[in-house]
C-alpha positions in Angstrom: 48.1 -49.0 -19.4 48.1 -46.1 -16.9 45.4 -46.0 -14.2 44.5 -42.4 -15.0 43.8 -43.4 -18.6 41.6 -46.2 -17.5 39.8 -44.0 -15.0 39.6 -40.3 -16.2 38.1 -39.2 -12.9 41.0 -40.5 -10.9 43.4 -37.8 -9.7 46.9 -37.7 -11.1 50.0 -38.3 -9.0 50.8 -34.6 -9.0 47.3 -33.4 -8.5 45.7 -33.1 -5.0 42.1 -34.1 -4.2 40.1 -31.0 -3.3 37.1 -31.2 -1.0 35.0 -28.1 -0.5 34.5 -27.1 3.1 31.0 -27.9 4.4 30.3 -24.2 5.1 30.6 -23.4 1.4 28.0 -25.9 0.4 24.2 -25.8 0.9 24.2 -29.3 2.4 23.6 -27.9 5.9 20.5 -26.1 4.9 19.2 -29.2 3.1 19.9 -31.4 6.1 18.2 -29.0 8.4 14.8 -29.4 6.7 12.5 -31.6 8.6 11.0 -34.1 6.1 8.1 -34.8 8.4 7.0 -31.2 8.7 3.8 -30.1 7.2 4.4 -28.1 4.0 3.3 -24.4 4.1 0.9 -22.9 1.7 1.7 -19.9 -0.4 0.2 -17.6 2.2 1.8 -19.5 5.0 5.2 -19.3 3.4 4.6 -15.6 2.7 3.7 -14.9 6.3 6.7 -16.8 7.5 8.9 -14.7 5.2 7.2 -11.4 6.2 7.7 -12.0 10.0 11.4 -12.4 9.4 11.6 -9.2 7.3 12.5 -6.2 9.5 11.1 -3.8 6.8 7.7 -5.4 7.1 7.8 -5.5 10.9 8.8 -1.8 11.2 6.3 -0.6 8.6 3.5 -2.7 10.2 4.2 -1.2 13.7 4.1 2.3 12.3 0.8 1.6 10.5 -0.7 0.1 13.6 0.4 3.2 15.5 -1.2 5.5 13.0 -4.4 3.5 13.0 -4.5 3.6 16.8 -4.0 7.4 16.7 -6.8 7.8 14.1 -9.1 5.6 16.2 -8.4 7.0 19.6 -7.0 10.5 19.3 -8.2 11.4 22.8 -5.5 9.1 24.2 -2.8 11.5 22.9 -4.4 14.9 23.4 -7.4 16.4 25.2 -7.3 19.7 23.3 -10.1 20.5 20.8 -8.3 20.9 17.4 -11.0 23.3 16.1 -10.8 25.7 19.1 -8.4 28.5 18.5 -7.5 31.5 20.7 -6.1 34.5 18.7 -4.3 35.7 21.8 -2.3 32.4 21.8 -1.2 32.9 18.1 2.2 31.6 17.1 3.3 30.3 20.4 6.6 28.4 20.5 6.7 24.7 21.5 6.0 24.3 25.2 4.5 27.7 25.8 1.0 27.8 27.3 0.9 24.0 27.6 1.1 23.4 23.9 3.5 20.7 23.0 4.3 21.9 19.5 3.1 25.4 19.9 0.2 27.0 18.1 -0.6 28.2 14.6 -1.4 31.8 13.5 -5.1 31.2 14.3 -4.2 29.9 17.8 -4.9 26.2 17.0 -2.9 23.6 18.9 -0.5 22.1 16.4 -0.2 18.8 18.2 -3.9 18.3 18.5 -4.5 19.1 14.8 -1.8 16.7 13.8 -3.2 13.9 15.9 -6.9 14.4 14.8 -5.8 14.9 11.2 -4.8 11.3 11.0 -8.4 10.1 11.1 -9.6 11.9 7.9 -6.5 10.9 5.9 -6.5 7.3 6.9 -10.3 6.8 6.4 -10.2 8.4 3.0 -7.3 6.2 2.0 -8.8 3.1 3.4 -12.3 3.5 1.8 -10.9 4.6 -1.5 -8.6 1.6 -1.6 -11.5 -0.8 -0.8 -13.8 0.8 -3.4 -11.2 1.0 -6.2 -10.0 -2.6 -5.5 -13.6 -3.8 -5.8 -14.2 -1.9 -9.0 -10.9 -2.6 -10.6 -10.7 -6.2 -9.4 -14.2 -7.1 -10.7 -13.7 -5.5 -14.1 -10.1 -6.9 -14.5 -11.2 -10.4 -13.5 -14.2 -10.4 -16.0 -12.0 -9.0 -18.8 -9.2 -11.5 -18.3 -11.4 -14.5 -17.8 -14.1 -13.9 -20.5 -11.8 -12.4 -23.1 -13.0 -11.7 -26.6 -14.8 -8.5 -27.4 -15.7 -7.8 -23.7 -12.0 -7.8 -22.9 -11.4 -5.3 -25.7 -14.2 -3.0 -24.6 -13.1 -3.1 -20.9 -9.5 -2.6 -21.8 -10.2 0.5 -23.9 -12.3 1.9 -21.1 -9.4 1.2 -18.7 -7.0 3.0 -21.1 -9.3 6.1 -21.2 -9.4 6.4 -17.4 -5.8 5.5 -17.0 -4.9 8.5 -19.2 -6.6 10.9 -16.8 -4.3 12.0 -13.9 -5.8 11.0 -10.5 -5.7 14.4 -8.8 -6.7 16.4 -11.9 -9.7 14.2 -12.5 -10.7 14.5 -8.8 -10.4 18.3 -9.0 -12.7 18.4 -12.0 -15.3 16.2 -10.3 -14.9 18.3 -7.1 -16.4 21.3 -8.9 -19.7 19.3 -9.1 -20.1 19.7 -5.4 -20.6 23.5 -4.8 -21.1 23.0 -1.1 -17.9 21.0 -0.7 -17.2 17.3 -0.3 -17.3 15.0 2.6 -15.6 11.7 3.4 -17.7 9.6 1.2 -17.7 11.9 -1.9 -13.9 12.3 -1.8 -13.5 8.5 -1.5 -15.9 8.0 -4.4 -14.3 10.6 -6.6 -10.8 9.2 -6.0 -12.1 5.7 -6.7 -13.5 6.7 -10.1 -10.0 7.4 -11.3 -8.0 5.1 -9.0 -9.2 1.6 -10.1 -7.2 1.4 -13.4 -4.0 -0.1 -12.0 -5.9 -2.7 -10.1 -7.8 -3.7 -13.2 -4.7 -4.1 -15.3 -2.9 -6.2 -12.8 -6.0 -8.4 -12.1 -6.6 -8.9 -15.8 -3.0 -10.1 -16.4 -3.0 -12.3 -13.4 -6.3 -13.9 -14.3 -5.1 -14.6 -17.8 -2.0 -16.4 -16.5 -4.1 -18.5 -14.0 -7.1 -19.4 -16.1 -5.1 -21.8 -18.3 -3.5 -23.7 -15.4 -4.0 -27.4 -15.1 -6.1 -27.2 -11.9 -8.6 -24.9 -13.7 -8.8 -27.3 -16.7 -9.3 -30.2 -14.3 -12.1 -28.4 -12.5 -13.8 -27.7 -15.9 -13.5 -31.3 -16.9 -15.2 -32.3 -13.6 -18.2 -30.2 -14.6 -17.6 -26.9 -12.8 -19.2 -23.8 -14.3 -17.2 -20.8 -15.5 -18.6 -18.7 -12.6 -17.6 -21.4 -10.1 -14.1 -21.6 -11.6 -13.7 -17.9 -11.5 -14.8 -17.4 -7.9 -13.3 -20.6 -6.3 -10.1 -21.2 -8.3 -9.0 -18.3 -10.5 -9.5 -15.3 -8.3 -8.0 -16.8 -5.1 -4.9 -17.7 -7.1 -4.7 -14.4 -8.9 -5.3 -12.0 -6.0 -1.8 -11.9 -4.6 -0.4 -9.1 -6.9 -3.7 -7.2 -6.4 -3.2 -7.1 -2.7 0.3 -5.7 -3.1 -0.9 -3.0 -5.5 -3.8 -2.1 -3.2 -1.4 -1.7 -0.2 0.8 0.7 -2.2 -2.3 2.5 -3.6 -3.5 3.2 0.0 -0.5 5.5 0.5 -1.2 7.1 -2.9 -4.8 7.8 -2.0 -3.7 9.4 1.3 -1.4 11.7 -0.6 -4.2 12.4 -3.1 -6.6 13.4 -0.3 -3.9 15.7 1.2 -3.3 17.3 -2.2 -7.0 18.0 -2.6 -7.2 19.5 0.9 -4.1 21.5 0.2 -5.7 22.9 -2.9 -8.9 23.8 -1.0 -11.2 21.3 -2.9 -11.1 18.4 -0.4 -13.2 17.8 2.6 -14.6 21.0 4.0 -14.7 22.0 7.7 -12.5 19.0 8.7 -9.2 18.6 10.4 -6.7 17.0 7.9 -3.0 17.1 7.2 -3.6 18.6 3.7 -5.6 21.5 5.1 -3.0 22.2 7.7 -0.2 22.2 5.1 -2.2 24.7 3.1 -2.5 27.0 6.1 1.1 26.5 6.9 2.1 27.6 3.4 0.7 31.0 4.0 1.8 31.2 7.7 5.5 30.3 7.0 5.9 33.5 5.0 6.5 35.3 8.3 9.8 34.5 9.9 8.5 34.6 13.4 6.0 31.8 12.8 6.4 28.4 14.6 8.0 26.0 12.0 6.2 23.1 13.5 3.0 24.3 11.9 4.5 23.0 8.7 6.8 20.2 10.0 4.2 18.3 12.1 1.7 17.5 9.4 4.4 17.0 6.8 6.3 14.4 9.0 3.1 12.6 9.9 2.0 12.4 6.2 5.4 11.3 5.0 5.8 8.6 7.6 2.3 7.2 7.0 2.7 7.0 3.2 6.2 5.6 3.5 5.0 2.9 5.9 2.3 1.7 3.4 4.8 1.7 0.5 7.4 -0.2 2.5 4.8 -2.8 3.6 3.7 -3.2 0.0 7.2 -3.8 -1.2 7.7 -6.4 1.6 4.5 -8.2 0.7 5.4 -8.2 -3.0 8.8 -9.8 -2.2 7.1 -12.4 0.0 4.5 -13.4 -2.5 6.9 -13.5 -5.4 8.6 -17.0 -5.5 11.4 -15.6 -7.7 12.2 -12.9 -5.2 12.4 -15.4 -2.4 14.9 -17.5 -4.4 17.1 -14.5 -4.9 
């Protein structure tokens, strides 16, 4: 009897034995893993992935720069952004010591762009914190308790979700005849900005609360409140962090939109208010275009940085994305 019949895996006389090159196999990556190394946690592995992602690094550096500008505007300009000289109206960049020129009212464009970062960043940051607290709390309770409470909270969420963020904020802004300040704008935006956080937290809590480690904790005598705070929420918070990061950029745009429409923070230097003034000023051809470009570029780069960082964090916290 022939040997190839006895052994089906044996190559035939006219068939060569093919061995894949080592570079085409994943053996090198497997062999490079140190079996004695301490395994990373989810957050440790995510941070390791983020630090190797150029999108995250660039967006983080931009965000840190914006935060530094908002915290220390005096480092970049000594000019008072609220002091305007009519005789210096519409100066070109570089004239009269003004880096980007002046607006129609004689305001220094560079100074207003630098100082405008503070209002936009603070409103976005406080709104993000407040909306995450409201939405995260309601979503966690709805997903963990379930039953009729889940139905009630979900229907309330649907009602607020159907109201556009900016439109709802405009309606509430009319309740403040003397104008709004930093805290009232943050509160109004939070009232309509918590819905996405609540939905994501609810779904994440539902997927985590039936895991084996939660059932084991319950079997050991842990209360529902202890399970929720110590086991469920810490393991369900990852997608909420991603959404909150992206929402921060959304809230900055919302504040700029309110200021652009004239219902935002009154008597404050902000990018939205400068864009509103530039809209009317740019109708004259002799006007300095930087009165529009400077706040627009600053707003766009800031929002883009938060969105890029949110996407990078999402990919790092998603095991399926890391495998791809």
